[in-house]
KEDO-354863 format. One record per residue (C-alpha): x negated, y negated, z; residue in one letter. Coordinates in steps of 0.001 Angstrom, whole numbers, padded with zeros to 6 digits, always signed. Layout:
<nodes>
XYZa ...
</nodes>
This chain:
<nodes>
+025688+028218-022295m +024293+026087-025130s +020607+025319-025565t +021470+021607-025516d +022886+022020-022021f +019810+023960-020889l +017550+021246-022237h +019585+018567-020478s +019560+020478-017174a +015795+020948-017346a +015293+017239-017893e +017559+016459-014935d +015438+018702-012711n +012240+016806-013481f +011226+014145-010993a +011874+010685-012392h +008775+008604-011682i +008641+004845-012196k +005484+002742-011987v +006146-000921-011234v +003470-003543-011769g +004329-006691-009804v +002622-009966-010672g -000466-010488-012791g -002686-007853-011168g +000045-005239-011205g +000841-006009-014834g -002815-005599-015798n -002953-002235-014033a +000163-001054-015879v -001349-002099-019213n -004468-000078-018431r -002392+003009-017592m -000578+002693-020897i -003869+002241-022765d -005210+005414-021112e -002222+007381-022395g -000718+008136-018982m +002549+009966-019623g +005518+011407-017798g +006407+008109-016101v +008394+004970-016876e +006503+001686-016718f +008086-001535-015453i +006527-005001-015313a +007959-007606-012927i +006711-011182-012944n +007678-014826-012575t +005350-015749-015452d +006932-015528-018918s +003591-015611-020705q +002256-012657-018706a +005385-010642-019485l +005007-011323-023204i +001550-009703-023011l +002843-006710-021039s +002893-003335-022792k +005621-001954-020516a +008921-001160-022217k +010884-002550-019278t +010035-006126-018312r +011846-008167-015694v +011402-011902-015253r +012416-012874-011747i +013293-016198-010167g +014391-018046-013308d +016212-020731-011328k +013303-021181-008956l +010276-020978-011257t +011752-021369-014795r +009331-018692-015974g +006247-020716-015042l +004904-018453-012285g +004666-018700-008511a +001627-020969-008404g -000206-018627-006052g +002441-019120-003357n +003736-015819-001877p +006799-017577-000481e +007820-018520-004037i +007238-014915-005103g +009427-013618-002295r +012276-016032-003022k +012068-015257-006739a +012501-011536-006019a +015429-012218-003709e +017056-014351-006414e +016742-011484-008912s +017464-008635-006485a +020312-007234-008595d +018071-006911-011664e +015376-005208-009579i +017854-002673-008196y +019148-001941-011679e +015748-001072-013202v +014804+001126-010218l +018048+003074-010098r +017702+006830-010670g +014037+007104-009662a +012852+009926-007405d +009419+008365-006920m +008386+004728-007324v +004814+003475-007390f +004433-000237-006691i +001109-001732-007678t -000205-005268-007413c -003244-007325-006570g -002674-008762-003115m -003495-012408-002483g -001632-014059-005354g +001884-015441-005427g +004225-013047-007222t +002601-009737-006290g +002085-010618-002634t +005544-012091-002119g +007706-009919-004373a +006194-006453-003829a +007849-005933-000399p +011248-006833-001899i +010750-004355-004754v +009656-001673-002283a +012682-002259-000092q +014963-001829-003096a +013254+001425-004106a +013566+002955-000649r +017180+001894-000246e +017909+003679-003528l +016428+006858-002022g +013108+007003-003883a +009827+008118-002358l +008010+004786-002423t +004231+004485-002632i +002295+001230-002672g -001113+001112-004361v -002647-002344-004038v -006000-004086-003973t -007429-006428-001361r -009158-009398-003066p -012891-009905-003436f -014408-012067-000698t -015566-014569-003298f -011912-015277-004155e -011665-017398-001025g -010342-017370+002535a -006851-018528+001569r -006359-015624-000824r -007730-013217+001775q -005286-014513+004378q -002355-014234+001969s -003342-010675+001121s -003367-009583+004761e +000122-011007+005301s +001345-009316+002118g -000179-005959+003045i +001453-006086+006464e +004855-006900+004932a +004545-004161+002288l +003448-001575+004860k +006841-001801+006516g +008710-001132+003266q +006885+001869+001735v +006466+005522+002657d +002724+005430+002010t +000435+002473+001360l -002965+002804-000298i -005114-000331-000029v -008250-000513-002147i -010761-003157-000980p -012194-004798-004084n -015417-005615-002233d -016150-001890-002188r -016253-001929-005975l -019351-004118-005774l -021206-001037-004535q -020138+000900-007622i -020154-001599-010485v -023355-002425-012354d -025018-005552-010975k -025096-006967-014501k -021355-006494-014955a -019376-009586-015863s -016556-010996-013751l -014073-009683-016294q -015573-006197-016022q -015321-006297-012214a -011608-007099-012318f -011100-004476-015035a -012651-001897-012721m -010222-002925-009969a -007337-002356-012395d -008771+001031-013330d -009019+002155-009708v -005310+001381-009305l -004674+003492-012388r -006710+006412-011045q -004798+006442-007769g -001377+006489-009395i -002370+008870-012177q -004021+011264-009729g -000757+011629-007809i +001742+011571-010671s -000127+014101-012833e +000193+016691-010086l +003901+016706-010946i +004072+015734-014609t +001150+017607-016236v +001115+021425-016472p -002090+022936-015110g -003837+025836-013451l -002108+025031-010168i +001164+023119-010350n +002938+021200-007613l +006519+020037-007526d +007987+016800-006262f +008757+018162-002795n +005114+019200-002344d +004062+015617-002888v +006892+014302-000718r +005706+016514+002147a +002416+014610+002270i +003463+011123+001223m +006793+010593+002995s +005181+010331+006440e +001858+008981+005277g +001809+005426+006598g -001596+003989+005756a -003609+006107+003319a -007025+006258+001698l -007917+007073-001886m -011218+008236-003359a -012433+009628-006666v -015441+011873-007308g -016896+012929-010660r -019625+015379-011619a -021004+017403-014520k -023165+020479-014789g -023462+023840-013109e -022581+022718-009564d -020024+020148-010639r -017104+021174-008385a -019116+020888-005172r -020756+017641-006281q -017440+016056-007278a -015805+017040-003968a -018704+015668-001927e -018720+012477-003993a -015015+011993-003291a -015178+012438+000486i -018190+010106+000721s -016846+007563-001773s -017760+003908-001445n -014044+003140-001734l -013482+004548+001756l -013724+002172+004711d -013722+005162+007069v -014150+008918+006704t -011227+011264+006166i -011983+013172+009386d -008728+012166+011082g -006440+012765+008107a -003522+015079+008869r -002318+015139+005274g -004479+015455+002165i -003328+015625-001417l -005945+016055-004105f -006033+016621-007808n -008809+018440-009673v -008957+017570-013369t -011320+019278-015797g -011697+020671-019290g -010440+024060-020540p -013509+025791-019075n -012721+024784-015480m -012307+027900-013359s -010117+028765-010406l -013298+029460-008422f -014380+025845-008906e -011022+024557-007717v -011214+026774-004631n -014754+025596-003887e -013688+021945-004036a -010684+022611-001786a -012852+024343+000822a -015278+021402+001010i -012496+018851+001411i -010661+020937+004020k -013815+021283+006143e -014020+017495+006412t -010423+016896+007468a -008511+017378+010727h -008242+021049+011838p -004442+020893+011525d -004477+019168+008145v -001619+019772+005715n -003547+020133+002462l -001950+020506-000945i -003686+020328-004274f -003246+020865-007951g -005503+021524-010916a -004939+019907-014294v -006546+020750-017627i -007503+017783-019802d -009306+018599-023042e -010835+015120-023097n -012819+015785-019894m -015442+017904-021644g -017938+019222-019074d -016850+016757-016378e -014688+017430-013316i -012778+014617-011611r -011346+014941-008110i -008862+012394-006772t -008262+012570-003012v -005368+010911-001151i -005726+011144+002635a -002780+010237+004872t -001586+010551+008446g -004129+008257+010089f -001526+006201+011942e +002107+006702+012763q +004970+004291+013198g +003855+001919+010456t +007160+002068+008593r +010542+000705+009438v +013841+002457+008926g +015027+006028+009363v +013336+008950+007654r +015398+010314+004801r +016114+014013+004280p +014758+015590+001093n +017785+014932-001078q +018263+013690-004640p +017842+009960-004973a +021372+009145-006089n +022935+010844-003045d +021104+008555-000652w +021727+005102-002043a +022158+002690+000832q +023761-000763+000886p +021221-003488+000381r +020191-005527+003395q +018601-008924+003399q +014840-008682+003503y +013517-010111+006734q +010215-011899+006507q +007996-010618+009317p +007831-013077+012154q +004461-014495+012951q +003735-014554+016665p +003894-018062+018035q +000790-019194+019767y +001483-020098+023358q -001395-021950+024984p -002181-020736+028434q -002334-023462+031070p -005742-024175+032458t -006618-025761+035720y -007137-028991+033814y -003440-028991+033036q -002285-028378+036578q -001068-031462+038419p -003490-032252+041251p -002256-031335+044682t -001565-034434+046735q -003475-034523+049981h -001035-034874+052876q -002684-036836+055646a -001438-036071+059162p +000850-038777+060568p -001051-041307+062675p -000839-040756+066428a +001469-043173+068257q -000467-045713+070342y +000127-045210+074083q -000985-048205+076249p -002898-047230+079405p -000664-046828+082470q -001484-049028+085560p -002639-047083+088622p +000087-046396+091197p +000279-048972+094106p -001684-048146+097246a +000301-046704+100137a +001282-049136+103067e -000632-048485+106335p +001651-047239+109096p 
</nodes>
């Protein structure tokens, strides 16, 4: 057996991970991942806006909806984003083909990301990939219309992914410096998306003290439904405990991880990080979770971390039945390609006003029929004397 064949076989056995940034927010997040040197994955940018794609650092860039938008964007309209993705469905399927795991990231509330992300997710799952959505919910100051669009988009995406992580941007206001500029606030939102995706993918792609394979991650994420993500950092003598406690009490969490039945976490530190520290962090996180939690973790060495430890926690299993479709067996992606079906926009319930007593026709009073007049009868004639 030649060494070339061995090398090829080893490459084939690696999980193929693709990170797809949809729309402007997703494209910005992908650029940040590339700037941070995130490796072991293939980056894809999908947009209706030609100018945004020109600025993308992803090697694979897909402009969707040329007939509909002519490369000028979706104008903040999710319906345009959805139709653009449907128009370019063949191109989307082509760039996703062969992936074992697909991350879909976007900023919810806009046009392209909100409308197209569910179409991209549907394509990834039909091709057999473990599909994970990592998205942000807009800041409150971005307006009620954008908030409403984001909720509709999140609900649509939830039905098309294996696990969905939603990061509320308003929570970042509790972390960011009060003097931070608007640009810095949005940059932090992009960076949180990066941390979530990198924390999961590095468990598979980066050699470390404790390695996980693709099926370990699938065991947690394939039945995840809605999920939470948090990051904790610490330095110094007690850094492992402090980082773990910071993660489970993170301001990014809307609720605690008490009810989580699946937890995946990644401990990243410098060359001096010990196995004892990793075990200490795992014990703290496990104590907080559900007694029957399925907990898997990995430890990665990064020489750039110095004295710092970073713990990324993904908690899943809070709700069941949030996904549509049939669960797939753990098989290679290419063996489970399914014929594409038309994406069905979720139906909004129609409001049916309930009748009130004001709307009821008044009951007509039925008067009793008048009594027939009976004239008085004359007295009978007196009897004749004998």
